[in-house]
C-alpha positions as CSV (number, residue, x, y, z in Angstrom):
1,X,40.7,-37.4,-39.5
2,X,42.5,-37.8,-35.9
3,X,42.2,-33.9,-36.2
4,X,38.5,-33.3,-36.5
5,X,38.5,-35.8,-33.3
6,X,41.2,-33.5,-31.4
7,X,39.2,-31.0,-32.3
8,X,35.7,-32.0,-31.8
9,X,36.7,-33.1,-28.2
10,X,38.2,-29.9,-27.7
11,X,35.1,-28.2,-28.4
12,X,32.9,-30.6,-26.6
13,X,34.9,-30.3,-23.2
14,X,35.0,-25.9,-23.7
15,X,30.6,-26.3,-24.2
16,X,30.3,-28.7,-21.2
17,X,32.2,-26.1,-19.4
18,X,30.9,-23.1,-20.4
19,X,27.0,-24.8,-19.4
20,X,28.4,-25.3,-16.1
21,X,30.0,-21.9,-15.6
22,X,26.7,-20.7,-16.4
23,X,23.9,-22.6,-14.7
24,X,22.4,-20.8,-11.6
25,X,23.0,-23.0,-8.3
26,X,19.9,-23.4,-6.0
27,X,19.9,-24.2,-2.7
28,X,16.5,-26.1,-1.4
29,X,16.5,-22.7,0.7
30,X,15.9,-21.0,-2.9
31,X,13.7,-23.6,-4.2
32,X,11.4,-23.3,-1.2
33,X,11.2,-19.7,-1.1
34,X,10.2,-20.2,-5.2
35,X,7.5,-22.4,-4.3
36,X,5.9,-20.4,-1.5
37,X,6.0,-16.8,-3.4
38,X,3.8,-18.4,-6.3
39,X,-0.1,-17.3,-5.9
40,X,-2.7,-20.5,-5.5
41,X,-5.2,-20.6,-7.1
42,X,-5.9,-20.6,-11.1
43,X,-7.2,-18.1,-13.1
44,X,-9.0,-16.2,-10.1
45,X,-5.6,-15.6,-8.4
46,X,-4.6,-13.2,-11.7
47,X,-4.2,-9.8,-10.8
48,X,-5.0,-7.3,-13.6
49,X,-6.4,-4.0,-12.1
50,X,-6.4,-2.7,-16.2
51,X,-8.7,-5.6,-18.2
52,X,-11.9,-6.1,-17.7
53,X,-13.7,-8.2,-14.5
54,X,-14.6,-11.7,-15.1
55,X,-17.7,-12.9,-13.7
56,X,-16.6,-13.7,-10.2
57,X,-14.7,-10.3,-10.1
58,X,-17.7,-8.2,-11.1
59,X,-19.8,-10.1,-8.5
60,X,-17.3,-9.9,-5.6
61,X,-17.2,-6.5,-6.5
62,X,-21.1,-6.0,-5.8
63,X,-22.1,-5.3,-2.0
64,X,-25.5,-6.5,-3.1
65,X,-24.2,-9.8,-4.0
66,X,-22.6,-11.2,-1.3
67,X,-24.4,-13.9,-0.8
68,X,-23.6,-15.4,-4.3
69,X,-20.5,-14.9,-3.4
70,X,-19.9,-16.6,-0.4
71,X,-22.4,-19.4,-2.1
72,X,-19.5,-19.8,-5.3
73,X,-16.8,-19.9,-3.1
74,X,-18.4,-23.3,-0.7
75,X,-19.3,-24.9,-4.2
76,X,-15.9,-24.2,-5.2
77,X,-17.0,-22.9,-8.3
78,X,-15.0,-19.6,-8.3
79,X,-12.0,-21.1,-10.2
80,X,-14.6,-22.3,-12.9
81,X,-16.3,-19.4,-13.3
82,X,-13.6,-17.3,-13.5
83,X,-11.7,-19.4,-16.7
84,X,-12.1,-18.0,-20.3
85,X,-15.9,-19.0,-20.9
86,X,-17.9,-17.2,-22.2
87,X,-20.8,-17.3,-19.8
88,X,-24.4,-16.0,-19.1
89,X,-24.7,-15.8,-15.5
90,X,-28.4,-15.1,-13.8
91,X,-26.7,-13.6,-10.4
92,X,-29.8,-13.4,-7.6
93,X,-28.9,-10.5,-5.4
94,X,-28.5,-10.5,-1.4
95,X,-32.3,-9.6,-1.6
96,X,-33.3,-12.5,-3.5
97,X,-31.5,-15.2,-1.4
98,X,-33.7,-13.4,1.3
99,X,-37.0,-14.5,-0.3
100,X,-35.6,-18.1,0.8
101,X,-37.7,-20.1,3.1
102,X,-35.5,-19.3,6.7
103,X,-32.1,-21.6,7.2
104,X,-32.0,-22.1,3.2
105,X,-29.2,-20.5,2.6
106,X,-27.4,-21.7,6.3
107,X,-27.9,-25.4,5.1
108,X,-27.3,-25.1,1.7
109,X,-23.4,-23.4,2.7
110,X,-22.6,-26.3,4.8
111,X,-19.8,-28.9,3.6
112,X,-22.3,-31.7,3.5
113,X,-24.4,-30.1,1.3
114,X,-21.8,-28.9,-1.5
115,X,-23.3,-30.9,-4.1
116,X,-26.6,-29.7,-3.8
117,X,-25.3,-26.1,-3.4
118,X,-23.2,-26.8,-7.0
119,X,-26.4,-28.1,-8.5
120,X,-28.4,-24.6,-7.8
121,X,-25.6,-22.4,-8.8
122,X,-25.0,-24.4,-12.0
123,X,-28.9,-24.1,-12.8
124,X,-27.9,-20.1,-13.2
125,X,-25.6,-20.4,-15.7
126,X,-25.2,-21.1,-19.4
127,X,-22.2,-21.5,-21.4
128,X,-22.2,-19.1,-23.9
129,X,-22.6,-14.9,-23.8
130,X,-26.5,-14.3,-24.6
131,X,-27.6,-11.1,-25.1
132,X,-30.4,-9.7,-24.0
133,X,-32.2,-8.4,-27.3
134,X,-31.4,-12.1,-28.7
135,X,-33.9,-13.8,-26.0
136,X,-37.5,-14.8,-27.2
137,X,-40.6,-15.8,-25.4
138,X,-40.7,-19.4,-24.8
139,X,-36.8,-20.0,-25.0
140,X,-35.1,-22.5,-23.2
141,X,-32.0,-22.2,-22.4
142,X,-29.7,-25.5,-21.4
143,X,-28.0,-24.7,-18.4
144,X,-25.1,-25.8,-16.6
145,X,-26.4,-28.6,-14.4
146,X,-28.3,-30.1,-17.3
147,X,-31.7,-28.9,-16.6
148,X,-33.4,-26.1,-18.7
149,X,-34.9,-22.5,-18.0
150,X,-37.6,-20.6,-19.7
151,X,-37.6,-17.6,-20.8
152,X,-40.9,-15.4,-20.9
153,X,-41.3,-11.8,-22.1
154,X,-43.9,-9.8,-20.4
155,X,-44.4,-6.0,-20.9
156,X,-41.2,-5.6,-21.8
157,X,-39.5,-7.6,-18.7
158,X,-37.3,-11.0,-19.3
159,X,-38.2,-13.6,-17.2
160,X,-36.9,-16.8,-16.4
161,X,-39.1,-19.8,-15.4
162,X,-42.1,-17.4,-14.5
163,X,-40.2,-16.8,-11.4
164,X,-36.7,-14.1,-11.7
165,X,-36.8,-11.0,-13.4
166,X,-33.7,-9.8,-15.1
167,X,-33.0,-6.3,-13.5
168,X,-29.8,-5.4,-14.9
169,X,-27.3,-6.4,-17.5
170,X,-23.4,-6.2,-16.7
171,X,-21.2,-7.3,-19.3
172,X,-18.0,-9.2,-18.2
173,X,-14.2,-10.3,-19.9
174,X,-15.6,-13.9,-19.8
175,X,-19.4,-13.0,-20.4
176,X,-22.4,-11.5,-19.1
177,X,-23.8,-10.9,-16.0
178,X,-27.8,-11.0,-15.5
179,X,-29.0,-9.4,-12.0
180,X,-32.0,-11.2,-10.7
181,X,-34.5,-10.9,-8.1
182,X,-35.1,-14.4,-7.8
183,X,-33.2,-17.9,-6.9
184,X,-34.0,-20.3,-9.9
185,X,-34.6,-23.9,-8.0
186,X,-33.4,-26.7,-10.6
187,X,-36.7,-28.7,-11.0
188,X,-36.5,-32.2,-8.9
189,X,-34.8,-35.0,-9.9
190,X,-36.5,-38.0,-11.0
């Protein structure tokens, strides 16, 4: 029995010595370098040039959606829309934002209007990937902000709330983007 204790003690000492010799030694400077080299942000910070782009990366790559991208950034919604989804995003063009009364977009981009901007942008997103062929006249979609959008189909054109027409469809890795020609404004809260 005494032999087993000696052998066990010897093995314990040898294994502890081996662990200490194999451990990497870091200095505070090494930890700082590792921390600062880690990219900030969520899924939107992942660099991947081979996979299909998510809805945000598609919008960022479009010269017709610079206002939408600026609004997403101001509303802190980039990370949310870069995640797995699936999302159906109704993406107004720059021209659609230009149809709003003068000063509206600039006012909404101010920090004190962040909640209003989030409400409007979330009124353009539903949590599912809806294919255009699944839309039916009179269909009601629940949007992320809690309000509803009504689909209407006239002469083969799909409209939202009788005010915005879908003019293009773009698939994304985390959903579908429908480019629309008007900004959807949520109903006034009661």
